[in-house]
Biopython code that builds the backbone (N, CA, C, O; Angstrom):
import numpy as np
from Bio.PDB.StructureBuilder import StructureBuilder

atoms = [
    (1, "MET", "N", (0.601, -10.869, -12.237)),
    (1, "MET", "CA", (-0.082, -11.465, -11.119)),
    (1, "MET", "C", (0.466, -12.871, -10.898)),
    (1, "MET", "O", (0.875, -13.543, -11.845)),
    (2, "LEU", "N", (0.468, -13.303, -9.656)),
    (2, "LEU", "CA", (0.845, -14.678, -9.334)),
    (2, "LEU", "C", (-0.430, -15.504, -9.236)),
    (2, "LEU", "O", (-1.359, -15.152, -8.509)),
    (3, "LEU", "N", (-0.463, -16.588, -9.965)),
    (3, "LEU", "CA", (-1.615, -17.486, -10.002)),
    (3, "LEU", "C", (-1.162, -18.857, -9.529)),
    (3, "LEU", "O", (-0.184, -19.413, -10.028)),
    (4, "ARG", "N", (-1.891, -19.390, -8.559)),
    (4, "ARG", "CA", (-1.580, -20.732, -8.065)),
    (4, "ARG", "C", (-2.870, -21.536, -8.017)),
    (4, "ARG", "O", (-3.874, -21.087, -7.463)),
    (5, "GLU", "N", (-2.836, -22.723, -8.600)),
    (5, "GLU", "CA", (-3.994, -23.610, -8.631)),
    (5, "GLU", "C", (-3.631, -24.926, -7.967)),
    (5, "GLU", "O", (-2.587, -25.514, -8.249)),
    (6, "ARG", "N", (-4.517, -25.386, -7.071)),
    (6, "ARG", "CA", (-4.298, -26.662, -6.383)),
    (6, "ARG", "C", (-5.602, -27.433, -6.322)),
    (6, "ARG", "O", (-6.646, -26.892, -5.959)),
    (7, "GLU", "N", (-5.525, -28.703, -6.682)),
    (7, "GLU", "CA", (-6.690, -29.569, -6.535)),
    (7, "GLU", "C", (-6.792, -29.993, -5.078)),
    (7, "GLU", "O", (-5.807, -30.425, -4.479)),
    (8, "THR", "N", (-7.978, -29.871, -4.513)),
    (8, "THR", "CA", (-8.228, -30.316, -3.147)),
    (8, "THR", "C", (-9.402, -31.285, -3.172)),
    (8, "THR", "O", (-10.027, -31.487, -4.213)),
    (9, "GLU", "N", (-9.694, -31.874, -2.041)),
    (9, "GLU", "CA", (-10.832, -32.797, -1.989)),
    (9, "GLU", "C", (-12.149, -32.071, -2.208)),
    (9, "GLU", "O", (-13.169, -32.710, -2.466)),
    (10, "ARG", "N", (-12.146, -30.755, -2.110)),
    (10, "ARG", "CA", (-13.358, -29.958, -2.320)),
    (10, "ARG", "C", (-13.359, -29.224, -3.652)),
    (10, "ARG", "O", (-14.224, -28.382, -3.894)),
    (11, "GLY", "N", (-12.402, -29.531, -4.517)),
    (11, "GLY", "CA", (-12.347, -28.897, -5.829)),
    (11, "GLY", "C", (-11.095, -28.061, -6.006)),
    (11, "GLY", "O", (-10.146, -28.160, -5.229)),
    (12, "LEU", "N", (-11.109, -27.241, -7.036)),
    (12, "LEU", "CA", (-9.950, -26.441, -7.394)),
    (12, "LEU", "C", (-9.853, -25.195, -6.517)),
    (12, "LEU", "O", (-10.778, -24.385, -6.467)),
    (13, "LEU", "N", (-8.727, -25.054, -5.832)),
    (13, "LEU", "CA", (-8.425, -23.874, -5.021)),
    (13, "LEU", "C", (-7.484, -22.987, -5.831)),
    (13, "LEU", "O", (-6.411, -23.421, -6.249)),
    (14, "VAL", "N", (-7.897, -21.748, -6.045)),
    (14, "VAL", "CA", (-7.110, -20.797, -6.826)),
    (14, "VAL", "C", (-6.744, -19.621, -5.932)),
    (14, "VAL", "O", (-7.599, -19.064, -5.243)),
    (15, "SER", "N", (-5.474, -19.249, -5.946)),
    (15, "SER", "CA", (-5.041, -18.049, -5.242)),
    (15, "SER", "C", (-4.352, -17.125, -6.237)),
    (15, "SER", "O", (-3.577, -17.566, -7.086)),
    (16, "VAL", "N", (-4.650, -15.843, -6.116)),
    (16, "VAL", "CA", (-4.107, -14.845, -7.030)),
    (16, "VAL", "C", (-3.683, -13.631, -6.205)),
    (16, "VAL", "O", (-4.426, -13.168, -5.340)),
    (17, "CYS", "N", (-2.492, -13.127, -6.478)),
    (17, "CYS", "CA", (-2.068, -11.897, -5.808)),
    (17, "CYS", "C", (-1.152, -11.090, -6.703)),
    (17, "CYS", "O", (-0.541, -11.607, -7.639)),
    (18, "ASP", "N", (-1.074, -9.811, -6.389)),
    (18, "ASP", "CA", (-0.092, -8.954, -7.038)),
    (18, "ASP", "C", (1.271, -9.377, -6.489)),
    (18, "ASP", "O", (1.428, -9.449, -5.270)),
    (19, "PRO", "N", (2.253, -9.656, -7.331)),
    (19, "PRO", "CA", (3.525, -10.232, -6.883)),
    (19, "PRO", "C", (4.272, -9.426, -5.829)),
    (19, "PRO", "O", (4.948, -10.002, -4.977)),
    (20, "ASP", "N", (4.160, -8.112, -5.873)),
    (20, "ASP", "CA", (4.892, -7.284, -4.914)),
    (20, "ASP", "C", (4.307, -7.323, -3.509)),
    (20, "ASP", "O", (4.871, -6.733, -2.588)),
    (21, "LEU", "N", (3.179, -8.012, -3.334)),
    (21, "LEU", "CA", (2.545, -8.091, -2.018)),
    (21, "LEU", "C", (2.963, -9.312, -1.211)),
    (21, "LEU", "O", (2.678, -9.386, -0.016)),
    (22, "VAL", "N", (3.633, -10.270, -1.842)),
    (22, "VAL", "CA", (4.032, -11.493, -1.136)),
    (22, "VAL", "C", (4.921, -11.124, 0.051)),
    (22, "VAL", "O", (5.921, -10.420, -0.090)),
    (23, "GLY", "N", (4.529, -11.617, 1.214)),
    (23, "GLY", "CA", (5.265, -11.351, 2.440)),
    (23, "GLY", "C", (4.778, -10.125, 3.200)),
    (23, "GLY", "O", (5.200, -9.893, 4.333)),
    (24, "GLU", "N", (3.906, -9.347, 2.598)),
    (24, "GLU", "CA", (3.393, -8.132, 3.238)),
    (24, "GLU", "C", (2.208, -8.457, 4.154)),
    (24, "GLU", "O", (1.491, -9.434, 3.939)),
    (25, "THR", "N", (2.018, -7.629, 5.169)),
    (25, "THR", "CA", (0.872, -7.735, 6.069)),
    (25, "THR", "C", (0.092, -6.429, 6.003)),
    (25, "THR", "O", (0.671, -5.343, 6.043)),
    (26, "PHE", "N", (-1.221, -6.547, 5.903)),
    (26, "PHE", "CA", (-2.111, -5.394, 5.826)),
    (26, "PHE", "C", (-3.087, -5.465, 6.995)),
    (26, "PHE", "O", (-3.569, -6.541, 7.348)),
    (27, "GLU", "N", (-3.371, -4.317, 7.587)),
    (27, "GLU", "CA", (-4.241, -4.284, 8.753)),
    (27, "GLU", "C", (-5.261, -3.170, 8.624)),
    (27, "GLU", "O", (-5.004, -2.123, 8.031)),
    (28, "ASP", "N", (-6.437, -3.432, 9.202)),
    (28, "ASP", "CA", (-7.499, -2.438, 9.293)),
    (28, "ASP", "C", (-8.275, -2.754, 10.561)),
    (28, "ASP", "O", (-9.135, -3.635, 10.565)),
    (29, "GLY", "N", (-7.973, -2.039, 11.631)),
    (29, "GLY", "CA", (-8.605, -2.338, 12.916)),
    (29, "GLY", "C", (-8.205, -3.720, 13.391)),
    (29, "GLY", "O", (-7.019, -4.019, 13.528)),
    (30, "GLU", "N", (-9.189, -4.555, 13.641)),
    (30, "GLU", "CA", (-8.925, -5.913, 14.121)),
    (30, "GLU", "C", (-8.636, -6.905, 12.993)),
    (30, "GLU", "O", (-8.282, -8.056, 13.250)),
    (31, "ILE", "N", (-8.787, -6.460, 11.757)),
    (31, "ILE", "CA", (-8.547, -7.340, 10.614)),
    (31, "ILE", "C", (-7.082, -7.259, 10.201)),
    (31, "ILE", "O", (-6.526, -6.170, 10.051)),
    (32, "SER", "N", (-6.466, -8.422, 10.019)),
    (32, "SER", "CA", (-5.078, -8.493, 9.569)),
    (32, "SER", "C", (-4.979, -9.549, 8.468)),
    (32, "SER", "O", (-5.526, -10.644, 8.599)),
    (33, "LEU", "N", (-4.291, -9.218, 7.401)),
    (33, "LEU", "CA", (-4.111, -10.134, 6.276)),
    (33, "LEU", "C", (-2.633, -10.171, 5.911)),
    (33, "LEU", "O", (-2.041, -9.147, 5.567)),
    (34, "THR", "N", (-2.041, -11.363, 5.992)),
    (34, "THR", "CA", (-0.663, -11.542, 5.561)),
    (34, "THR", "C", (-0.670, -12.338, 4.267)),
    (34, "THR", "O", (-1.284, -13.402, 4.189)),
    (35, "VAL", "N", (0.002, -11.830, 3.270)),
    (35, "VAL", "CA", (0.079, -12.491, 1.963)),
    (35, "VAL", "C", (1.236, -13.487, 2.049)),
    (35, "VAL", "O", (2.373, -13.180, 1.691)),
    (36, "GLU", "N", (0.918, -14.670, 2.526)),
    (36, "GLU", "CA", (1.910, -15.711, 2.781)),
    (36, "GLU", "C", (2.428, -16.323, 1.475)),
    (36, "GLU", "O", (1.652, -16.709, 0.601)),
    (37, "ALA", "N", (3.748, -16.399, 1.368)),
    (37, "ALA", "CA", (4.355, -17.043, 0.199)),
    (37, "ALA", "C", (3.916, -18.502, 0.112)),
    (37, "ALA", "O", (3.739, -19.026, -0.988)),
    (38, "SER", "N", (3.740, -19.156, 1.241)),
    (38, "SER", "CA", (3.352, -20.566, 1.241)),
    (38, "SER", "C", (1.962, -20.793, 0.645)),
    (38, "SER", "O", (1.651, -21.901, 0.210)),
    (39, "PHE", "N", (1.128, -19.759, 0.623)),
    (39, "PHE", "CA", (-0.219, -19.893, 0.074)),
    (39, "PHE", "C", (-0.328, -19.292, -1.326)),
    (39, "PHE", "O", (-0.903, -19.909, -2.221)),
    (40, "TYR", "N", (0.215, -18.102, -1.518)),
    (40, "TYR", "CA", (0.044, -17.396, -2.787)),
    (40, "TYR", "C", (1.161, -17.630, -3.792)),
    (40, "TYR", "O", (0.956, -17.455, -4.993)),
    (41, "ALA", "N", (2.319, -18.017, -3.329)),
    (41, "ALA", "CA", (3.437, -18.226, -4.245)),
    (41, "ALA", "C", (3.695, -19.729, -4.358)),
    (41, "ALA", "O", (2.836, -20.449, -4.868)),
    (42, "GLY", "N", (4.820, -20.216, -3.911)),
    (42, "GLY", "CA", (5.094, -21.648, -3.996)),
    (42, "GLY", "C", (5.615, -22.056, -5.350)),
    (42, "GLY", "O", (5.573, -21.290, -6.313)),
    (43, "GLU", "N", (6.108, -23.277, -5.407)),
    (43, "GLU", "CA", (6.735, -23.792, -6.625)),
    (43, "GLU", "C", (5.790, -23.877, -7.808)),
    (43, "GLU", "O", (6.221, -23.761, -8.955)),
    (44, "ASP", "N", (4.497, -24.078, -7.541)),
    (44, "ASP", "CA", (3.549, -24.246, -8.646)),
    (44, "ASP", "C", (2.848, -22.941, -9.041)),
    (44, "ASP", "O", (1.961, -22.961, -9.895)),
    (45, "ALA", "N", (3.226, -21.818, -8.442)),
    (45, "ALA", "CA", (2.653, -20.526, -8.826)),
    (45, "ALA", "C", (3.314, -20.049, -10.118)),
    (45, "ALA", "O", (4.497, -20.292, -10.352)),
    (46, "VAL", "N", (2.533, -19.371, -10.943)),
    (46, "VAL", "CA", (3.043, -18.852, -12.212)),
    (46, "VAL", "C", (2.686, -17.380, -12.358)),
    (46, "VAL", "O", (1.675, -16.918, -11.830)),
    (47, "GLU", "N", (3.527, -16.652, -13.079)),
    (47, "GLU", "CA", (3.180, -15.287, -13.480)),
    (47, "GLU", "C", (2.082, -15.419, -14.528)),
    (47, "GLU", "O", (2.232, -16.155, -15.504)),
    (48, "ALA", "N", (0.990, -14.711, -14.326)),
    (48, "ALA", "CA", (-0.149, -14.883, -15.226)),
    (48, "ALA", "C", (-0.696, -13.534, -15.684)),
    (48, "ALA", "O", (-0.646, -12.542, -14.957)),
    (49, "ASP", "N", (-1.219, -13.529, -16.908)),
    (49, "ASP", "CA", (-1.885, -12.332, -17.403)),
    (49, "ASP", "C", (-3.366, -12.408, -17.034)),
    (49, "ASP", "O", (-3.812, -13.394, -16.448)),
    (50, "ALA", "N", (-4.110, -11.390, -17.370)),
    (50, "ALA", "CA", (-5.524, -11.314, -17.007)),
    (50, "ALA", "C", (-6.324, -12.498, -17.544)),
    (50, "ALA", "O", (-7.177, -13.034, -16.838)),
    (51, "ASP", "N", (-6.061, -12.910, -18.778)),
    (51, "ASP", "CA", (-6.812, -14.030, -19.359)),
    (51, "ASP", "C", (-6.603, -15.320, -18.579)),
    (51, "ASP", "O", (-7.557, -16.063, -18.348)),
    (52, "ALA", "N", (-5.382, -15.594, -18.175)),
    (52, "ALA", "CA", (-5.099, -16.814, -17.406)),
    (52, "ALA", "C", (-5.746, -16.754, -16.029)),
    (52, "ALA", "O", (-6.255, -17.761, -15.538)),
    (53, "VAL", "N", (-5.729, -15.583, -15.405)),
    (53, "VAL", "CA", (-6.365, -15.430, -14.091)),
    (53, "VAL", "C", (-7.867, -15.649, -14.209)),
    (53, "VAL", "O", (-8.452, -16.366, -13.398)),
    (54, "ILE", "N", (-8.487, -15.049, -15.194)),
    (54, "ILE", "CA", (-9.931, -15.202, -15.393)),
    (54, "ILE", "C", (-10.278, -16.664, -15.652)),
    (54, "ILE", "O", (-11.258, -17.173, -15.108)),
    (55, "ASP", "N", (-9.491, -17.336, -16.471)),
    (55, "ASP", "CA", (-9.722, -18.755, -16.749)),
    (55, "ASP", "C", (-9.641, -19.576, -15.459)),
    (55, "ASP", "O", (-10.500, -20.421, -15.209)),
    (56, "GLY", "N", (-8.628, -19.334, -14.654)),
    (56, "GLY", "CA", (-8.481, -20.059, -13.396)),
    (56, "GLY", "C", (-9.640, -19.801, -12.457)),
    (56, "GLY", "O", (-10.156, -20.731, -11.837)),
    (57, "LEU", "N", (-10.055, -18.553, -12.344)),
    (57, "LEU", "CA", (-11.158, -18.208, -11.450)),
    (57, "LEU", "C", (-12.476, -18.816, -11.910)),
    (57, "LEU", "O", (-13.299, -19.208, -11.083)),
    (58, "ARG", "N", (-12.678, -18.898, -13.196)),
    (58, "ARG", "CA", (-13.930, -19.503, -13.705)),
    (58, "ARG", "C", (-13.991, -21.003, -13.428)),
    (58, "ARG", "O", (-15.079, -21.571, -13.341)),
    (59, "ARG", "N", (-12.836, -21.647, -13.289)),
    (59, "ARG", "CA", (-12.792, -23.080, -12.990)),
    (59, "ARG", "C", (-12.726, -23.368, -11.494)),
    (59, "ARG", "O", (-12.864, -24.518, -11.077)),
    (60, "ALA", "N", (-12.517, -22.338, -10.691)),
    (60, "ALA", "CA", (-12.279, -22.513, -9.256)),
    (60, "ALA", "C", (-13.535, -22.903, -8.488)),
    (60, "ALA", "O", (-14.644, -22.470, -8.801)),
    (61, "SER", "N", (-13.323, -23.734, -7.473)),
    (61, "SER", "CA", (-14.367, -23.991, -6.484)),
    (61, "SER", "C", (-14.262, -22.947, -5.374)),
    (61, "SER", "O", (-15.268, -22.473, -4.846)),
    (62, "VAL", "N", (-13.023, -22.603, -5.037)),
    (62, "VAL", "CA", (-12.713, -21.601, -4.019)),
    (62, "VAL", "C", (-11.549, -20.762, -4.529)),
    (62, "VAL", "O", (-10.618, -21.288, -5.139)),
    (63, "ALA", "N", (-11.604, -19.453, -4.277)),
    (63, "ALA", "CA", (-10.493, -18.590, -4.686)),
    (63, "ALA", "C", (-10.281, -17.494, -3.658)),
    (63, "ALA", "O", (-11.218, -17.023, -3.012)),
    (64, "ASN", "N", (-9.020, -17.104, -3.526)),
    (64, "ASN", "CA", (-8.613, -15.983, -2.680)),
    (64, "ASN", "C", (-7.784, -15.043, -3.531)),
    (64, "ASN", "O", (-6.872, -15.476, -4.234)),
    (65, "LEU", "N", (-8.099, -13.752, -3.470)),
    (65, "LEU", "CA", (-7.402, -12.759, -4.283)),
    (65, "LEU", "C", (-6.953, -11.595, -3.408)),
    (65, "LEU", "O", (-7.686, -11.146, -2.527)),
    (66, "VAL", "N", (-5.738, -11.111, -3.665)),
    (66, "VAL", "CA", (-5.211, -9.957, -2.937)),
    (66, "VAL", "C", (-4.505, -9.029, -3.919)),
    (66, "VAL", "O", (-3.718, -9.468, -4.757)),
    (67, "GLY", "N", (-4.804, -7.736, -3.797)),
    (67, "GLY", "CA", (-4.105, -6.732, -4.593)),
    (67, "GLY", "C", (-5.025, -5.988, -5.531)),
    (67, "GLY", "O", (-6.046, -6.511, -5.977)),
    (68, "GLU", "N", (-4.648, -4.768, -5.818)),
    (68, "GLU", "CA", (-5.437, -3.912, -6.704)),
    (68, "GLU", "C", (-5.641, -4.557, -8.077)),
    (68, "GLU", "O", (-6.768, -4.638, -8.565)),
    (69, "GLU", "N", (-4.556, -5.013, -8.695)),
    (69, "GLU", "CA", (-4.656, -5.585, -10.037)),
    (69, "GLU", "C", (-5.424, -6.897, -10.021)),
    (69, "GLU", "O", (-6.331, -7.094, -10.830)),
    (70, "SER", "N", (-5.073, -7.792, -9.114)),
    (70, "SER", "CA", (-5.698, -9.116, -9.060)),
    (70, "SER", "C", (-7.198, -9.025, -8.823)),
    (70, "SER", "O", (-7.983, -9.650, -9.537)),
    (71, "VAL", "N", (-7.592, -8.254, -7.832)),
    (71, "VAL", "CA", (-9.018, -8.097, -7.537)),
    (71, "VAL", "C", (-9.700, -7.339, -8.675)),
    (71, "VAL", "O", (-10.817, -7.675, -9.066)),
    (72, "GLY", "N", (-9.033, -6.325, -9.201)),
    (72, "GLY", "CA", (-9.611, -5.545, -10.302)),
    (72, "GLY", "C", (-9.936, -6.375, -11.524)),
    (72, "GLY", "O", (-10.979, -6.177, -12.146)),
    (73, "VAL", "N", (-9.063, -7.302, -11.878)),
    (73, "VAL", "CA", (-9.306, -8.188, -13.026)),
    (73, "VAL", "C", (-10.567, -9.016, -12.798)),
    (73, "VAL", "O", (-11.390, -9.164, -13.702)),
    (74, "ALA", "N", (-10.717, -9.553, -11.592)),
    (74, "ALA", "CA", (-11.880, -10.389, -11.273)),
    (74, "ALA", "C", (-13.170, -9.571, -11.267)),
    (74, "ALA", "O", (-14.213, -10.056, -11.706)),
    (75, "VAL", "N", (-13.107, -8.340, -10.775)),
    (75, "VAL", "CA", (-14.287, -7.475, -10.770)),
    (75, "VAL", "C", (-14.674, -7.108, -12.197)),
    (75, "VAL", "O", (-15.847, -7.191, -12.560)),
    (76, "GLU", "N", (-13.698, -6.702, -13.012)),
    (76, "GLU", "CA", (-13.979, -6.326, -14.400)),
    (76, "GLU", "C", (-14.571, -7.479, -15.197)),
    (76, "GLU", "O", (-15.393, -7.260, -16.087)),
    (77, "ALA", "N", (-14.157, -8.719, -14.881)),
    (77, "ALA", "CA", (-14.671, -9.892, -15.596)),
    (77, "ALA", "C", (-16.040, -10.322, -15.081)),
    (77, "ALA", "O", (-16.658, -11.224, -15.646)),
    (78, "GLY", "N", (-16.516, -9.686, -14.016)),
    (78, "GLY", "CA", (-17.819, -10.052, -13.456)),
    (78, "GLY", "C", (-17.782, -11.293, -12.586)),
    (78, "GLY", "O", (-18.828, -11.865, -12.278)),
    (79, "ILE", "N", (-16.599, -11.714, -12.188)),
    (79, "ILE", "CA", (-16.457, -12.911, -11.348)),
    (79, "ILE", "C", (-16.634, -12.556, -9.875)),
    (79, "ILE", "O", (-17.197, -13.335, -9.106)),
    (80, "ILE", "N", (-16.156, -11.388, -9.491)),
    (80, "ILE", "CA", (-16.289, -10.878, -8.125)),
    (80, "ILE", "C", (-17.155, -9.623, -8.172)),
    (80, "ILE", "O", (-16.950, -8.751, -9.016)),
    (81, "ASP", "N", (-18.118, -9.538, -7.264)),
    (81, "ASP", "CA", (-18.958, -8.358, -7.138)),
    (81, "ASP", "C", (-18.193, -7.302, -6.333)),
    (81, "ASP", "O", (-17.720, -7.578, -5.230)),
    (82, "GLU", "N", (-18.076, -6.111, -6.882)),
    (82, "GLU", "CA", (-17.350, -5.020, -6.227)),
    (82, "GLU", "C", (-17.827, -4.804, -4.789)),
    (82, "GLU", "O", (-17.029, -4.451, -3.921)),
    (83, "ALA", "N", (-19.098, -5.009, -4.536)),
    (83, "ALA", "CA", (-19.662, -4.776, -3.203)),
    (83, "ALA", "C", (-19.115, -5.743, -2.157)),
    (83, "ALA", "O", (-19.226, -5.485, -0.958)),
    (84, "THR", "N", (-18.527, -6.851, -2.599)),
    (84, "THR", "CA", (-18.007, -7.857, -1.656)),
    (84, "THR", "C", (-16.508, -7.717, -1.408)),
    (84, "THR", "O", (-15.940, -8.479, -0.625)),
    (85, "VAL", "N", (-15.867, -6.765, -2.058)),
    (85, "VAL", "CA", (-14.419, -6.575, -1.932)),
    (85, "VAL", "C", (-14.109, -5.846, -0.629)),
    (85, "VAL", "O", (-14.736, -4.839, -0.299)),
    (86, "LEU", "N", (-13.128, -6.374, 0.108)),
    (86, "LEU", "CA", (-12.686, -5.751, 1.351)),
    (86, "LEU", "C", (-11.486, -4.852, 1.087)),
    (86, "LEU", "O", (-10.586, -5.206, 0.325)),
    (87, "GLU", "N", (-11.485, -3.695, 1.719)),
    (87, "GLU", "CA", (-10.332, -2.807, 1.713)),
    (87, "GLU", "C", (-9.619, -3.057, 3.043)),
    (87, "GLU", "O", (-10.158, -2.759, 4.109)),
    (88, "ILE", "N", (-8.417, -3.601, 2.973)),
    (88, "ILE", "CA", (-7.647, -3.889, 4.181)),
    (88, "ILE", "C", (-6.335, -3.118, 4.082)),
    (88, "ILE", "O", (-5.459, -3.457, 3.285)),
    (89, "GLY", "N", (-6.214, -2.091, 4.892)),
    (89, "GLY", "CA", (-5.029, -1.245, 4.796)),
    (89, "GLY", "C", (-4.922, -0.659, 3.404)),
    (89, "GLY", "O", (-5.855, -0.020, 2.918)),
    (90, "ASP", "N", (-3.778, -0.876, 2.759)),
    (90, "ASP", "CA", (-3.526, -0.321, 1.434)),
    (90, "ASP", "C", (-3.799, -1.299, 0.302)),
    (90, "ASP", "O", (-3.308, -1.104, -0.810)),
    (91, "THR", "N", (-4.574, -2.346, 0.563)),
    (91, "THR", "CA", (-4.825, -3.308, -0.509)),
    (91, "THR", "C", (-6.279, -3.751, -0.502)),
    (91, "THR", "O", (-7.067, -3.364, 0.361)),
    (92, "ARG", "N", (-6.609, -4.569, -1.482)),
    (92, "ARG", "CA", (-7.966, -5.110, -1.621)),
    (92, "ARG", "C", (-7.898, -6.629, -1.520)),
    (92, "ARG", "O", (-6.914, -7.251, -1.920)),
    (93, "HIS", "N", (-8.970, -7.214, -0.974)),
    (93, "HIS", "CA", (-9.037, -8.663, -0.800)),
    (93, "HIS", "C", (-10.431, -9.140, -1.160)),
    (93, "HIS", "O", (-11.428, -8.498, -0.828)),
    (94, "ALA", "N", (-10.489, -10.280, -1.849)),
    (94, "ALA", "CA", (-11.776, -10.873, -2.191)),
    (94, "ALA", "C", (-11.665, -12.384, -2.126)),
    (94, "ALA", "O", (-10.597, -12.963, -2.328)),
    (95, "GLN", "N", (-12.797, -13.003, -1.840)),
    (95, "GLN", "CA", (-12.875, -14.459, -1.827)),
    (95, "GLN", "C", (-14.035, -14.889, -2.711)),
    (95, "GLN", "O", (-15.009, -14.158, -2.893)),
    (96, "LEU", "N", (-13.907, -16.090, -3.253)),
    (96, "LEU", "CA", (-14.917, -16.643, -4.143)),
    (96, "LEU", "C", (-15.211, -18.064, -3.694)),
    (96, "LEU", "O", (-14.299, -18.844, -3.422)),
    (97, "LEU", "N", (-16.483, -18.386, -3.621)),
    (97, "LEU", "CA", (-16.910, -19.752, -3.312)),
    (97, "LEU", "C", (-18.005, -20.129, -4.291)),
    (97, "LEU", "O", (-19.083, -19.536, -4.286)),
    (98, "GLN", "N", (-17.728, -21.118, -5.134)),
    (98, "GLN", "CA", (-18.706, -21.610, -6.102)),
    (98, "GLN", "C", (-19.481, -22.754, -5.468)),
    (98, "GLN", "O", (-18.886, -23.730, -5.011)),
    (99, "ILE", "N", (-20.783, -22.642, -5.438)),
    (99, "ILE", "CA", (-21.616, -23.707, -4.840)),
    (99, "ILE", "C", (-22.360, -24.440, -5.927)),
    (99, "ILE", "O", (-23.114, -25.369, -5.641)),
]
sb = StructureBuilder()
sb.init_structure("model")
sb.init_model(0)
sb.init_chain("A")
sb.init_seg("    ")
for serial, (resi, resn, name, xyz) in enumerate(atoms, 1):
    if name == "N":
        sb.init_residue(resn, " ", resi, " ")
    sb.init_atom(name, np.array(xyz, "f"), 0.0, 1.0, " ", f" {name:<3s}", serial, name[0])
structure = sb.get_structure()
């Protein structure tokens, strides 16, 4: 998985995606999701295992996840509720906001 963490004025922004999805666009009716390299990859993105992804998500103020593996790890860890996961085309997408 690709893990990218950025400090923002609103806290830690974490993005996670399955690496093979970078640059892909997924559609479902009027919904379209492009896995932009500028958001999910970038120079500060790292290849991460499940433990590193879970650690990043637990520290996140906001997170965006795309892909079967990436979303699955967050659901299995209890960080993302399965009921909130979107199926967009052939992939899964989830967002997290810690208040």
